[in-house]
C-alpha positions, 0 to 999 in steps of 0.5 A: 091558832099559834097563840092558842098552841103556845098558851097550851104548851105553857100551861102543860109545862107549868102543870108538869113542873107543878106535879113533878114525880116524888121519885125524883127526890130520891136517889136514882139507884141503890148504893147511895149513902147519907152521912149525918151528924145528930146533935141532941137538944136540951129541954130549952131546945139548945144544941148540946154539941158535946153529945153529938153522934153520927149516923149512916143511912144506906139505900140498900134495895128495892123490894116489896114490903107490906104490899108496896114496892119499897125503897129500903134504907138501912141505918146505923145510929149513935156512932162515935164517928163515921168509921166506927165498926157497927151494924145497921140496926134500923130500916126506913121504907118509902114508896113513890106514887106520882107526886106522893111519897109514902112512908111506912110510919114507925110511930113507936120510934118517937116514944119511950116504950117503957113509959107508954107500956106502963100507961097501957097504950104502947101496943095500941099505938104500935098497931097504927104502924102502916103505910101513910101518904106522908110527903105530898109534893103537890100539896098547896103550901101551908095547907094541913093534911091528915095522915090518920086519926084514931080514937080509942079507950085506954085502961090505966090503973083500972080507969078507962080514958078515951084517947085520940092519936092524930098525925097531920102534916103540912108542906111549907114554902121551899127553902134554901139549905146550905150543907157540906155538899152545897146549897139545895133548894129543898122541899120542907115538911112538918109532921105533927104527932098529937095525943089528946084526951077526949073530954066527955068523949067528944072534946079533944084536950091536947096532951102533947104535940110533937112537930118534926120538920124535914127538908128534902132535896132533889136526887138526895132525899133528906138533907136535914131534920129537926125534932124539938124537945117537948115537955108535958104532963098528964094532969088532965088524966089525974096521973102523976106523970111529968114527961120530957121527950128529947129532940135533936137536929140531924144534918149532912156532915160530909160528902159520901166517903165511898163511891160506887163508880160503875154499874157494871157487875165485876166478875171477880173480887179485886183490890187494886193498887192504890194511886198515887203510891207513894202518896202524901197525904191522901190516896185513892183505893179502888176495889171490885165486889161481884156479889152482895156481901159484908165488906171491910177495908182496913189500914194496918201499919208496919207492925200489923196494928190496925190504924183505921177502918175505912169501910165495914158494911154491906155492899152490893155488886159494883166497883168502888173507890174511897179516898184515904186521908193519912194526914194524921199518920206518920210517914211509913209503910202501910197495908190495906186489907180488903175482906169480903166473905171468904175473900181477902187481899192486901196491898202495900202502900207508902206514905212519904211526907 
């Protein structure tokens, strides 16, 4: 009996490990931020480091979206640097059900709207944007699964073409990925976006396939993405179009700059005195935010000239701290100004080298 019981416990433990909830791969609470560098790939899929830009994603809120409870991630993209003053311009939506992570798929993000609208099926593709079971953590490794498949007829320059759009995915073997935050054992997924011409209405002739790879780490979510550059033409349709879709590599670039250090909601706005002060060359700045509000934290020099923008984003209630590295600035007196809605406060700081 003891042997059978032990065997049962082992089996149940193994099943529990195998069917780990997908939600454990996402950050536990709002306020989490990801900092990425995005490096374009040329037509031969070589990195073009001179054109690297930056991206900040922010886990903003959990609320209903298109009939599902969504963890909503806001994004600001194409930044020159991570302190650039820029608004959040895009959103990602994720829903977690047992071992599956659902994503509200924005297919049109992958496409050139001007080109595909000219071809006459941009709006048709856009109609396919909805929730899909994108990341299946219990899926057998290397087995392909279909998110959706849709056949339709598209009219281009007065000629009707039977077309098929299909999105498939595959979970690959877990992979160890080194990042600036350390090394993670990550889940690895590839999503294939396919567009085919249906010859005689029944035989799919692939026009192009775009495989995008994602690496997902526990408690962190995406730590790396790779979207290759692809080239294709529409000779199959007798159309004089030769098209290149650029790709890129997205990687974590540095640890979180701003930290939410307390889950307790403060009663009032407050900018604490930095510590240490005087300092050389770095100091910690802590502040309190009692309501959700657009917040900026800016450093000025003794002449009142803006020296550096440390924060310019929407923050939820909490106590935050940020490290300012002033190694590139000369010794002297600096002022730190916190602005949040109608509130503002200034602290004097001394850099002594």
